[in-house]
C-alpha atoms as a printed R data frame, in Angstrom:
    type eleno elety resid chain resno      x        y       z
1   ATOM     1    CA   MET     A     1 43.846 -210.967 -13.283
2   ATOM     2    CA   ALA     A     2 44.852 -207.375 -12.143
3   ATOM     3    CA   LYS     A     3 42.282 -204.882 -13.090
4   ATOM     4    CA   ARG     A     4 43.550 -202.243 -15.628
5   ATOM     5    CA   LYS     A     5 43.641 -198.636 -14.006
6   ATOM     6    CA   GLY     A     6 44.062 -196.930 -17.378
7   ATOM     7    CA   ARG     A     7 46.118 -196.116 -20.177
8   ATOM     8    CA   PRO     A     8 49.821 -194.712 -19.645
9   ATOM     9    CA   VAL     A     9 49.005 -191.434 -21.517
10  ATOM    10    CA   ASP     A    10 51.614 -188.620 -21.287
11  ATOM    11    CA   GLY     A    11 50.917 -185.045 -22.175
12  ATOM    12    CA   VAL     A    12 48.649 -182.088 -21.830
13  ATOM    13    CA   LEU     A    13 45.183 -181.313 -22.910
14  ATOM    14    CA   LEU     A    14 44.149 -177.823 -23.712
15  ATOM    15    CA   LEU     A    15 40.344 -178.339 -22.427
16  ATOM    16    CA   HIS     A    16 37.950 -175.458 -22.926
17  ATOM    17    CA   LYS     A    17 35.885 -175.871 -19.581
18  ATOM    18    CA   PRO     A    18 32.131 -175.400 -19.868
19  ATOM    19    CA   ALA     A    19 30.092 -173.078 -17.568
20  ATOM    20    CA   GLY     A    20 28.422 -175.077 -14.687
21  ATOM    21    CA   MET     A    21 31.094 -177.628 -14.133
22  ATOM    22    CA   THR     A    22 33.815 -177.751 -11.348
23  ATOM    23    CA   SER     A    23 37.208 -178.089 -12.848
24  ATOM    24    CA   ASN     A    24 37.489 -181.508 -11.154
25  ATOM    25    CA   GLN     A    25 34.402 -182.599 -12.750
26  ATOM    26    CA   ALA     A    26 35.939 -181.726 -16.328
27  ATOM    27    CA   LEU     A    27 39.193 -183.361 -15.249
28  ATOM    28    CA   GLN     A    28 37.306 -186.637 -14.262
29  ATOM    29    CA   ARG     A    29 35.439 -186.506 -17.572
30  ATOM    30    CA   ALA     A    30 38.163 -185.968 -19.504
31  ATOM    31    CA   LYS     A    31 40.295 -188.790 -17.734
32  ATOM    32    CA   ARG     A    32 37.607 -191.232 -18.205
33  ATOM    33    CA   LEU     A    33 37.167 -190.425 -21.864
34  ATOM    34    CA   PHE     A    34 41.112 -190.914 -22.585
35  ATOM    35    CA   PHE     A    35 40.942 -193.952 -20.018
36  ATOM    36    CA   ALA     A    36 44.065 -192.467 -18.647
37  ATOM    37    CA   GLU     A    37 45.663 -194.009 -15.512
38  ATOM    38    CA   LYS     A    38 46.815 -190.530 -13.980
39  ATOM    39    CA   ALA     A    39 45.655 -186.964 -14.548
40  ATOM    40    CA   GLY     A    40 45.363 -183.713 -12.836
41  ATOM    41    CA   HIS     A    41 44.206 -180.268 -13.381
42  ATOM    42    CA   THR     A    42 46.374 -176.973 -13.149
43  ATOM    43    CA   GLY     A    43 44.433 -174.604 -11.013
44  ATOM    44    CA   SER     A    44 40.656 -174.521 -10.277
45  ATOM    45    CA   LEU     A    45 37.928 -172.501 -12.293
46  ATOM    46    CA   ASP     A    46 34.957 -171.362 -10.454
47  ATOM    47    CA   PRO     A    47 31.810 -173.562 -11.709
48  ATOM    48    CA   LEU     A    48 30.518 -170.487 -13.389
49  ATOM    49    CA   ALA     A    49 33.836 -169.760 -15.435
50  ATOM    50    CA   THR     A    50 34.592 -171.016 -18.926
51  ATOM    51    CA   GLY     A    51 37.800 -171.236 -20.643
52  ATOM    52    CA   VAL     A    52 41.263 -172.452 -20.720
53  ATOM    53    CA   LEU     A    53 41.782 -175.425 -18.303
54  ATOM    54    CA   PRO     A    54 45.268 -177.274 -19.219
55  ATOM    55    CA   LEU     A    55 44.923 -180.866 -18.038
56  ATOM    56    CA   CYS     A    56 48.110 -182.739 -17.458
57  ATOM    57    CA   PHE     A    57 48.184 -186.597 -18.035
58  ATOM    58    CA   GLY     A    58 50.731 -189.072 -16.736
59  ATOM    59    CA   GLU     A    59 54.289 -187.909 -16.776
60  ATOM    60    CA   ALA     A    60 53.158 -184.242 -17.544
61  ATOM    61    CA   THR     A    61 51.752 -183.987 -14.142
62  ATOM    62    CA   LYS     A    62 55.186 -183.806 -12.628
63  ATOM    63    CA   PHE     A    63 55.301 -180.198 -14.459
64  ATOM    64    CA   SER     A    64 51.627 -179.067 -13.401
65  ATOM    65    CA   GLN     A    65 53.234 -176.637 -10.712
66  ATOM    66    CA   PHE     A    66 54.711 -174.634 -13.495
67  ATOM    67    CA   LEU     A    67 51.177 -173.790 -15.147
68  ATOM    68    CA   LEU     A    68 49.783 -173.142 -11.495
69  ATOM    69    CA   ASP     A    69 52.384 -170.725 -11.088
70  ATOM    70    CA   ALA     A    70 52.023 -169.229 -14.594
71  ATOM    71    CA   ASP     A    71 50.255 -165.808 -15.089
72  ATOM    72    CA   LYS     A    72 46.516 -165.852 -16.345
73  ATOM    73    CA   GLY     A    73 44.345 -164.053 -18.637
74  ATOM    74    CA   TYR     A    74 40.490 -163.364 -18.164
75  ATOM    75    CA   ARG     A    75 37.741 -161.589 -19.577
76  ATOM    76    CA   THR     A    76 35.000 -160.794 -17.209
77  ATOM    77    CA   CYS     A    77 31.555 -158.997 -17.156
78  ATOM    78    CA   ILE     A    78 30.967 -157.198 -13.714
79  ATOM    79    CA   ARG     A    79 27.382 -156.123 -12.737
80  ATOM    80    CA   LEU     A    80 27.395 -153.085 -10.462
81  ATOM    81    CA   GLY     A    81 24.679 -152.540  -8.057
82  ATOM    82    CA   ILE     A    82 24.124 -156.130  -6.648
83  ATOM    83    CA   THR     A    83 26.136 -157.938  -4.165
84  ATOM    84    CA   THR     A    84 26.057 -161.671  -3.689
85  ATOM    85    CA   ASP     A    85 27.495 -163.830  -0.989
86  ATOM    86    CA   THR     A    86 29.841 -165.660  -3.520
87  ATOM    87    CA   CYS     A    87 30.587 -162.504  -5.448
88  ATOM    88    CA   ASP     A    88 29.252 -163.949  -8.770
89  ATOM    89    CA   ALA     A    89 26.102 -164.818 -10.336
90  ATOM    90    CA   ASP     A    90 25.896 -168.380  -8.627
91  ATOM    91    CA   GLY     A    91 25.394 -166.771  -5.257
92  ATOM    92    CA   ASP     A    92 22.503 -165.609  -3.293
93  ATOM    93    CA   VAL     A    93 21.740 -161.623  -3.589
94  ATOM    94    CA   LEU     A    94 22.694 -159.923  -0.411
95  ATOM    95    CA   GLU     A    95 21.908 -156.343  -1.336
96  ATOM    96    CA   THR     A    96 20.980 -154.293  -4.034
97  ATOM    97    CA   ARG     A    97 21.674 -150.497  -4.758
98  ATOM    98    CA   SER     A    98 21.226 -148.217  -7.623
99  ATOM    99    CA   ALA     A    99 24.343 -147.896  -9.881
100 ATOM   100    CA   ALA     A   100 22.646 -145.181 -12.000
101 ATOM   101    CA   ALA     A   101 25.177 -142.416 -10.943
102 ATOM   102    CA   ILE     A   102 28.047 -144.256 -11.729
103 ATOM   103    CA   THR     A   103 29.938 -142.821 -14.783
104 ATOM   104    CA   ARG     A   104 32.718 -144.044 -16.902
105 ATOM   105    CA   ALA     A   105 35.128 -141.317 -15.287
106 ATOM   106    CA   GLN     A   106 34.221 -142.718 -11.827
107 ATOM   107    CA   LEU     A   107 34.932 -146.311 -13.128
108 ATOM   108    CA   ASP     A   108 38.268 -145.509 -14.669
109 ATOM   109    CA   SER     A   109 39.306 -143.647 -11.643
110 ATOM   110    CA   ALA     A   110 38.265 -146.251  -9.284
111 ATOM   111    CA   LEU     A   111 40.109 -149.088 -11.493
112 ATOM   112    CA   ASP     A   112 43.318 -147.240 -11.038
113 ATOM   113    CA   ALA     A   113 43.695 -148.959  -7.697
114 ATOM   114    CA   PHE     A   114 43.647 -152.479  -9.328
115 ATOM   115    CA   ARG     A   115 46.535 -152.185 -11.382
116 ATOM   116    CA   GLY     A   116 50.161 -153.069 -10.541
117 ATOM   117    CA   ASN     A   117 50.996 -154.882  -7.086
118 ATOM   118    CA   ILE     A   118 47.895 -155.048  -5.086
119 ATOM   119    CA   LEU     A   119 46.885 -156.594  -1.748
120 ATOM   120    CA   GLN     A   120 43.523 -158.628  -2.173
121 ATOM   121    CA   VAL     A   121 41.321 -160.643   0.461
122 ATOM   122    CA   PRO     A   122 40.414 -163.963  -1.014
123 ATOM   123    CA   PRO     A   123 36.645 -164.762  -1.121
124 ATOM   124    CA   MET     A   124 35.078 -166.955   1.507
125 ATOM   125    CA   TYR     A   125 33.670 -168.988  -1.183
126 ATOM   126    CA   SER     A   126 37.349 -170.178  -2.149
127 ATOM   127    CA   ALA     A   127 39.132 -173.468  -2.197
128 ATOM   128    CA   LEU     A   128 41.982 -171.905   0.252
129 ATOM   129    CA   LYS     A   129 42.181 -173.931   3.503
130 ATOM   130    CA   LEU     A   130 41.743 -172.830   7.186
131 ATOM   131    CA   ASN     A   131 42.770 -175.541   9.706
132 ATOM   132    CA   GLY     A   132 42.702 -178.080   6.728
133 ATOM   133    CA   GLN     A   133 39.227 -177.245   5.726
134 ATOM   134    CA   PRO     A   134 38.161 -175.415   2.590
135 ATOM   135    CA   LEU     A   135 36.960 -171.782   3.117
136 ATOM   136    CA   TYR     A   136 33.767 -172.474   0.985
137 ATOM   137    CA   LYS     A   137 32.679 -175.259   3.478
138 ATOM   138    CA   ILE     A   138 32.857 -172.937   6.283
139 ATOM   139    CA   ALA     A   139 31.102 -170.252   4.204
140 ATOM   140    CA   ARG     A   140 28.384 -172.786   3.700
141 ATOM   141    CA   GLN     A   141 27.747 -173.002   7.401
142 ATOM   142    CA   GLY     A   142 27.058 -169.114   7.348
143 ATOM   143    CA   VAL     A   143 30.375 -168.479   9.094
144 ATOM   144    CA   GLU     A   144 32.748 -165.684   7.895
145 ATOM   145    CA   VAL     A   145 36.374 -165.905   9.066
146 ATOM   146    CA   GLU     A   146 39.152 -163.443   8.734
147 ATOM   147    CA   ARG     A   147 41.310 -163.700   5.728
148 ATOM   148    CA   GLU     A   148 44.867 -162.524   5.265
149 ATOM   149    CA   PRO     A   149 45.363 -159.994   2.355
150 ATOM   150    CA   ARG     A   150 47.521 -161.646  -0.400
151 ATOM   151    CA   ALA     A   151 49.964 -159.934  -2.845
152 ATOM   152    CA   VAL     A   152 49.166 -160.224  -6.655
153 ATOM   153    CA   THR     A   153 50.115 -158.465  -9.516
154 ATOM   154    CA   ILE     A   154 47.449 -157.200 -12.159
155 ATOM   155    CA   HIS     A   155 49.839 -156.689 -15.168
156 ATOM   156    CA   SER     A   156 47.152 -155.173 -17.250
157 ATOM   157    CA   LEU     A   157 43.477 -154.431 -16.807
158 ATOM   158    CA   ASP     A   158 41.623 -152.891 -19.891
159 ATOM   159    CA   VAL     A   159 37.807 -151.656 -19.980
160 ATOM   160    CA   LEU     A   160 36.115 -153.433 -23.059
161 ATOM   161    CA   ALA     A   161 32.796 -151.970 -22.530
162 ATOM   162    CA   PHE     A   162 30.714 -149.996 -19.928
163 ATOM   163    CA   ARG     A   163 26.893 -150.071 -19.939
164 ATOM   164    CA   PRO     A   164 25.468 -147.613 -17.351
165 ATOM   165    CA   GLY     A   165 22.200 -148.012 -15.678
166 ATOM   166    CA   GLU     A   166 20.357 -148.905 -12.406
167 ATOM   167    CA   VAL     A   167 22.426 -152.215 -12.707
168 ATOM   168    CA   ALA     A   168 25.295 -151.357 -14.798
169 ATOM   169    CA   GLU     A   169 27.802 -153.619 -16.271
170 ATOM   170    CA   VAL     A   170 31.667 -153.083 -17.158
171 ATOM   171    CA   GLU     A   171 33.416 -155.888 -19.173
172 ATOM   172    CA   LEU     A   172 36.989 -156.109 -18.469
173 ATOM   173    CA   ASP     A   173 40.266 -157.863 -19.903
174 ATOM   174    CA   ILE     A   174 42.604 -158.671 -17.204
175 ATOM   175    CA   ARG     A   175 46.260 -160.099 -17.134
176 ATOM   176    CA   CYS     A   176 47.415 -161.425 -13.759
177 ATOM   177    CA   SER     A   177 49.495 -163.329 -11.656
178 ATOM   178    CA   LYS     A   178 48.679 -166.618 -10.155
179 ATOM   179    CA   GLY     A   179 46.359 -166.482  -7.178
180 ATOM   180    CA   THR     A   180 44.328 -163.479  -8.229
181 ATOM   181    CA   TYR     A   181 40.651 -163.974  -7.510
182 ATOM   182    CA   ILE     A   182 38.631 -161.922 -10.208
183 ATOM   183    CA   ARG     A   183 35.705 -162.226  -7.812
184 ATOM   184    CA   SER     A   184 37.622 -160.357  -5.252
185 ATOM   185    CA   ILE     A   185 38.442 -157.419  -7.823
186 ATOM   186    CA   ALA     A   186 34.556 -157.286  -8.396
187 ATOM   187    CA   GLU     A   187 33.854 -157.168  -4.812
188 ATOM   188    CA   ASP     A   188 36.286 -154.445  -4.249
189 ATOM   189    CA   LEU     A   189 35.374 -152.522  -7.213
190 ATOM   190    CA   GLY     A   190 31.844 -152.521  -6.039
191 ATOM   191    CA   ARG     A   191 32.729 -151.408  -2.623
192 ATOM   192    CA   ALA     A   192 34.866 -148.400  -4.145
193 ATOM   193    CA   LEU     A   193 32.079 -147.289  -6.363
194 ATOM   194    CA   GLY     A   194 29.629 -147.462  -3.234
195 ATOM   195    CA   CYS     A   195 27.266 -149.688  -5.006
196 ATOM   196    CA   GLY     A   196 28.435 -153.195  -4.692
197 ATOM   197    CA   ALA     A   197 29.156 -155.709  -7.558
198 ATOM   198    CA   HIS     A   198 29.655 -159.332  -8.473
199 ATOM   199    CA   VAL     A   199 30.975 -161.387 -11.444
200 ATOM   200    CA   LYS     A   200 28.261 -161.997 -14.224
201 ATOM   201    CA   VAL     A   201 30.606 -163.774 -16.571
202 ATOM   202    CA   LEU     A   202 34.124 -165.043 -16.239
203 ATOM   203    CA   HIS     A   203 36.288 -166.446 -19.033
204 ATOM   204    CA   ARG     A   204 39.890 -167.657 -18.713
205 ATOM   205    CA   SER     A   205 41.482 -166.701 -22.112
206 ATOM   206    CA   LEU     A   206 45.189 -167.542 -21.139
207 ATOM   207    CA   ALA     A   207 46.936 -169.905 -18.772
208 ATOM   208    CA   GLY     A   208 50.686 -169.207 -18.920
209 ATOM   209    CA   SER     A   209 51.396 -169.524 -22.675
210 ATOM   210    CA   PHE     A   210 48.376 -171.398 -23.793
211 ATOM   211    CA   GLY     A   211 45.512 -169.454 -25.222
212 ATOM   212    CA   GLU     A   212 41.723 -170.241 -25.807
213 ATOM   213    CA   ASP     A   213 42.293 -170.669 -29.650
214 ATOM   214    CA   GLN     A   214 44.271 -173.857 -28.743
215 ATOM   215    CA   CYS     A   215 41.762 -175.604 -26.701
216 ATOM   216    CA   ILE     A   216 38.877 -178.159 -27.459
217 ATOM   217    CA   GLY     A   217 35.692 -178.661 -25.744
218 ATOM   218    CA   LEU     A   218 34.479 -181.926 -24.177
219 ATOM   219    CA   GLU     A   219 31.627 -182.616 -26.778
220 ATOM   220    CA   GLN     A   220 34.060 -182.200 -29.401
221 ATOM   221    CA   LEU     A   221 36.567 -184.735 -27.695
222 ATOM   222    CA   GLU     A   222 33.653 -187.064 -27.437
223 ATOM   223    CA   ALA     A   223 32.804 -186.904 -31.084
224 ATOM   224    CA   ASP     A   224 36.375 -187.326 -32.035
225 ATOM   225    CA   TYR     A   225 36.458 -190.533 -29.982
226 ATOM   226    CA   GLU     A   226 33.318 -191.921 -31.544
227 ATOM   227    CA   ARG     A   227 34.970 -191.249 -35.078
228 ATOM   228    CA   GLY     A   228 38.628 -192.439 -34.420
229 ATOM   229    CA   GLY     A   229 38.897 -193.969 -30.670
230 ATOM   230    CA   TYR     A   230 42.053 -193.434 -28.530
231 ATOM   231    CA   ASP     A   231 44.375 -192.306 -31.525
232 ATOM   232    CA   ALA     A   232 41.923 -189.458 -32.312
233 ATOM   233    CA   LEU     A   233 42.137 -188.238 -28.608
234 ATOM   234    CA   ASP     A   234 45.704 -188.565 -28.348
235 ATOM   235    CA   ALA     A   235 46.205 -186.247 -31.303
236 ATOM   236    CA   HIS     A   236 44.925 -183.517 -29.191
237 ATOM   237    CA   LEU     A   237 47.602 -183.714 -26.715
238 ATOM   238    CA   VAL     A   238 50.638 -181.479 -26.541
239 ATOM   239    CA   SER     A   239 54.028 -182.674 -25.353
240 ATOM   240    CA   ALA     A   240 54.737 -183.467 -21.710
241 ATOM   241    CA   ASP     A   241 57.188 -180.897 -21.623
242 ATOM   242    CA   ALA     A   242 54.760 -178.067 -22.699
243 ATOM   243    CA   PRO     A   243 54.343 -176.632 -19.497
244 ATOM   244    CA   VAL     A   244 58.084 -175.784 -19.052
245 ATOM   245    CA   ALA     A   245 58.526 -174.908 -22.836
246 ATOM   246    CA   SER     A   246 59.919 -171.592 -21.757
247 ATOM   247    CA   LEU     A   247 62.978 -173.236 -20.013
248 ATOM   248    CA   PRO     A   248 66.250 -173.563 -22.006
249 ATOM   249    CA   ALA     A   249 66.850 -176.913 -23.566
250 ATOM   250    CA   VAL     A   250 69.848 -179.121 -23.464
251 ATOM   251    CA   ASP     A   251 70.611 -182.082 -25.570
252 ATOM   252    CA   LEU     A   252 72.491 -184.921 -24.264
253 ATOM   253    CA   PRO     A   253 74.237 -187.827 -26.214
254 ATOM   254    CA   ALA     A   254 72.565 -191.378 -25.561
255 ATOM   255    CA   ASN     A   255 75.538 -192.410 -23.171
256 ATOM   256    CA   SER     A   256 75.015 -189.253 -20.943
257 ATOM   257    CA   ALA     A   257 71.226 -189.324 -21.224
258 ATOM   258    CA   TYR     A   258 71.552 -193.135 -19.838
259 ATOM   259    CA   TYR     A   259 73.379 -191.882 -16.541
260 ATOM   260    CA   PHE     A   260 71.063 -188.682 -16.236
261 ATOM   261    CA   ARG     A   261 67.998 -191.125 -16.182
262 ATOM   262    CA   GLN     A   262 69.779 -193.055 -13.460
263 ATOM   263    CA   GLY     A   263 69.829 -190.006 -11.386
264 ATOM   264    CA   ASN     A   264 73.563 -188.800 -11.996
265 ATOM   265    CA   PRO     A   265 74.594 -185.575 -12.951
266 ATOM   266    CA   VAL     A   266 76.240 -185.373 -16.327
267 ATOM   267    CA   MET     A   267 78.822 -183.202 -17.989
268 ATOM   268    CA   ASP     A   268 77.724 -181.026 -20.819
269 ATOM   269    CA   THR     A   269 80.254 -178.561 -22.163
270 ATOM   270    CA   LYS     A   270 77.619 -176.587 -24.050
271 ATOM   271    CA   VAL     A   271 75.407 -175.612 -20.914
272 ATOM   272    CA   TYR     A   272 76.938 -172.434 -20.295
273 ATOM   273    CA   ARG     A   273 75.852 -171.057 -23.669
274 ATOM   274    CA   ILE     A   274 72.209 -171.214 -22.618
275 ATOM   275    CA   ALA     A   275 72.134 -171.376 -18.827
276 ATOM   276    CA   ARG     A   276 74.079 -170.364 -15.462
277 ATOM   277    CA   GLN     A   277 74.559 -172.072 -12.307
278 ATOM   278    CA   GLY     A   278 71.315 -172.808 -10.501
279 ATOM   279    CA   ASP     A   279 69.183 -172.333 -13.660
280 ATOM   280    CA   ILE     A   280 66.587 -175.245 -14.391
281 ATOM   281    CA   VAL     A   281 66.519 -176.554 -17.919
282 ATOM   282    CA   ARG     A   282 64.677 -179.150 -19.958
283 ATOM   283    CA   VAL     A   283 66.974 -182.206 -20.833
284 ATOM   284    CA   PHE     A   284 66.606 -184.138 -24.026
285 ATOM   285    CA   CYS     A   285 68.220 -187.287 -25.300
286 ATOM   286    CA   ALA     A   286 69.552 -186.009 -28.731
287 ATOM   287    CA   GLU     A   287 68.330 -187.384 -31.962
288 ATOM   288    CA   SER     A   288 69.941 -190.235 -33.464
289 ATOM   289    CA   ALA     A   289 69.902 -192.619 -36.117
290 ATOM   290    CA   GLN     A   290 68.348 -195.043 -33.801
291 ATOM   291    CA   SER     A   291 65.779 -192.956 -32.091
292 ATOM   292    CA   PRO     A   292 63.931 -189.434 -32.146
293 ATOM   293    CA   ARG     A   293 64.676 -186.640 -29.726
294 ATOM   294    CA   GLN     A   294 63.142 -187.550 -26.352
295 ATOM   295    CA   PHE     A   295 62.230 -185.531 -23.205
296 ATOM   296    CA   LEU     A   296 64.037 -186.741 -20.312
297 ATOM   297    CA   GLY     A   297 63.079 -184.336 -17.562
298 ATOM   298    CA   LEU     A   298 64.371 -181.347 -15.839
299 ATOM   299    CA   GLY     A   299 67.844 -180.729 -14.683
300 ATOM   300    CA   GLU     A   300 69.713 -178.056 -12.567
301 ATOM   301    CA   ILE     A   301 73.107 -176.560 -13.800
302 ATOM   302    CA   THR     A   302 75.768 -177.058 -10.944
303 ATOM   303    CA   ASP     A   303 78.658 -175.039 -10.204
304 ATOM   304    CA   ASP     A   304 81.041 -177.347 -12.238
305 ATOM   305    CA   GLY     A   305 78.716 -177.114 -15.472
306 ATOM   306    CA   ARG     A   306 77.210 -180.362 -14.803
307 ATOM   307    CA   VAL     A   307 73.529 -181.001 -15.409
308 ATOM   308    CA   ALA     A   308 72.016 -182.529 -12.201
309 ATOM   309    CA   PRO     A   309 68.679 -184.322 -12.514
310 ATOM   310    CA   LYS     A   310 65.779 -182.427 -10.722
311 ATOM   311    CA   ARG     A   311 62.795 -184.228 -12.001
312 ATOM   312    CA   ILE     A   312 62.918 -187.168 -14.343
313 ATOM   313    CA   ILE     A   313 60.020 -188.766 -16.285
314 ATOM   314    CA   ALA     A   314 59.651 -192.520 -16.779
315 ATOM   315    CA   ASN     A   315 61.022 -193.915 -19.803
316 ATOM   316    CA   ARG     A   316 57.808 -195.630 -21.124
317 ATOM   317    CA   SER     A   317 60.016 -197.083 -24.031
318 ATOM   318    CA   ALA     A   318 61.979 -199.358 -21.684
319 ATOM   319    CA   GLY     A   319 59.097 -201.245 -20.517
C-alpha cells in the first residue's frame, strides 16, 4: 500500500509567526499539523521577526508569487549606538558608540533619505545567493562579499517613538515594496547618524492585503486541532484565490469553464467591461443550480476578447 503523503488541502493560512523560529520551521510545523500534502510560505521573515506570514497550501501555492511580490508593512524598534554583524539583536556586537548626542531633529533629518525610491545594499546575513550559495552561509565563514545595491520603494516611514540616551531607540512604522530589508535601513540609519544601529524588534504587520488582525498563532491552531480536528483547522483557511483577490473576476458558464479547464481559450463577450488585452483575470465557473461558484485559475485577455488559460488549478471534485 502506498504511503499517504498528506491531505489535499487548498487555501491560505494567515499565520502569526513567533520570534525565534525561521519561516521554514513555522511552515513545516503548520504543514504537519494540517497533514497537508503540499505547502509553501510567501517570503522569509528573520528568526527574530514576528507577524504576518501567509502560508499557501495545495493549489494556492500556484499563486504564492503574487504575495512574494506584494508590498509589506513593518513595525520595528531600532537601537542606536550598537552595531552587530547581522544588523539585528541576534548577532554579535561589533562596535558600541554613544548615541547620547542624537536629537529628534537629527533623526528626522536622517530619515528623509529613506523615503520614496531608494537603493539599499542587502545585508550579508540574508538568503540572497551568490553562485548558488546563500549569503548567510558565506557570512558565517567570516567572509564579506560585495553586494549590488537594489532599488526598493519606501511608501511611508513614520516615527512612532524616540527614546534618547547612550543607547537610543527609535520605533518606526514602515510600508515598503518587496525585497526591502529593514535591517539594511537600520544599518544605513546608524551610519548616517554616526553611531551605528541594529534592529532590536521586527514585526510584520502587513503582507499584501493581509493584516495582523487576520492571523492566528501556532499554539491556537494546535488547541483548535485538539478540540475539533482537521475541520477546525480548515476553517482558518482563506480561499486559494485570496493572493490574487485584487484581480478582476470573470464568470464563465459551465460549458466554457469545461474548455478553459482543458487549456483552451474561451470567448466571453463581457470581458472588455472589466479588463483589457493582456490583463490577467481570475476565472470562475459561474454558480448554477447544480454547483456553487468555483475558482478555476488565472486567465489572460487576448486581442480578440477571449480568456486564455494562464494558470489552472486542479479540479478536486473531478477525482
